[in-house]
Each structure stands twice: as C-alpha cells, then as structure tokens.
LOVO-555076 format. One line per 10 residues: number of its first residue (from 0); for each residue x, y, z of N, C-alpha, C. Coordinates in steps of 0.05 Angstrom, whole numbers. Layout:
<pts>
NUM) X/Y/Z/X/Y/Z/X/Y/Z  ...
</pts>
This chain:
<pts>
0) 509/-355/-150/507/-336/-176/521/-311/-174  549/-315/-197/563/-293/-188/561/-280/-221  582/-250/-216/569/-234/-239/592/-251/-258  604/-236/-284/633/-250/-297/649/-232/-294  647/-208/-280/676/-191/-278/674/-185/-251  661/-193/-219/672/-189/-201/659/-221/-189  673/-232/-166/665/-244/-151/639/-251/-127  631/-223/-138/610/-226/-112/584/-238/-122  578/-248/-101/560/-262/-95/528/-244/-100  506/-253/-118/486/-238/-120/463/-248/-107
10) 460/-274/-109/441/-291/-101/452/-309/-76  434/-312/-66/409/-293/-53/426/-265/-33  408/-251/-41/419/-219/-27/420/-220/2  441/-213/16/450/-214/43/452/-190/52  434/-176/69/452/-149/72/458/-146/112  468/-121/107/484/-118/134/465/-100/145  454/-103/176/435/-91/191/447/-76/206  452/-52/217/449/-39/240/430/-33/260  435/-42/281/412/-37/302/425/-17/322  396/3/325/401/24/348/429/21/369
20) 417/-10/381/436/-13/400/471/-9/395  469/-10/365/504/-11/358/519/-33/352  493/-61/358/508/-79/342/500/-85/319  511/-107/301/508/-110/266/492/-143/275  473/-144/245/466/-166/251/471/-165/215  471/-199/201/463/-207/167/430/-209/166  429/-201/143/392/-213/137/397/-234/111  383/-248/111/383/-259/80/353/-257/70  351/-246/48/323/-246/32/322/-257/10  303/-270/16/292/-294/-9/264/-301/-13
30) 258/-310/-31/238/-318/-38/234/-351/-46  215/-365/-33/227/-395/-29/194/-407/-32  184/-416/-59/163/-431/-66/133/-408/-64  141/-383/-62/127/-359/-76/127/-346/-49  133/-350/-25/139/-343/-6/169/-325/8  157/-303/8/179/-287/24/196/-294/49  218/-301/47/234/-303/77/258/-282/85  248/-273/103/273/-256/114/294/-261/136  308/-276/140/318/-291/167/345/-269/174  348/-263/205/378/-251/211/383/-263/228
40) 403/-267/221/437/-276/236/457/-261/248  475/-269/279/486/-246/280/521/-253/265  520/-269/253/547/-271/229/544/-272/202  564/-256/183/553/-262/164/565/-298/149  581/-307/162/584/-329/158/555/-354/159  541/-352/184/521/-365/187/495/-355/163  494/-329/153/474/-319/141/489/-328/102  505/-331/105/516/-341/80/507/-367/78  516/-389/101/503/-421/97/471/-428/98  459/-404/108/429/-413/107/425/-400/72
50) 432/-375/57/430/-368/40/440/-390/24  462/-407/26/466/-429/5/447/-446/5  433/-464/31/414/-480/30/390/-469/18  377/-445/15/361/-430/5/361/-432/-18  384/-424/-32/388/-428/-64/385/-455/-81  403/-476/-59/388/-496/-77/371/-503/-79  354/-499/-49/322/-515/-49/312/-499/-71  306/-480/-76/298/-464/-92/299/-475/-120  324/-496/-131/334/-498/-153/320/-533/-157  313/-536/-138/306/-570/-137/271/-566/-151
</pts>
C-alpha cells in the first residue's frame, strides 16, 4: 500500500535498526493471523521481500 501523494510504502512497516556494535539491521513488524511477527534482516532488500510475502499472505 502506498499513499496517493508519495510512493512510500506504508505496509508492512520496515524499520532501520542500529545496534551497539555499529551494525545496521532491518526489521519487518506485522500481524499475521492474530500473531505479532517481528523479524530482522541484514539488508533492506531482504526485509522488503519478506514484507511483501507477509502482506500477500494476510490478504488470502
């Protein structure tokens, strides 16, 4: 889902994480079948791929 004014994807929310070690990670946070899911990934591309799969599954 995107807004009409921007091309920013709103669902699922993908957040950038900053660890104490200095590394950066990406988190997909969503709810699927009443269960809250939070998964972390090394790259934003991996997080987007997983987020699309979760979004498609929730529409079924």
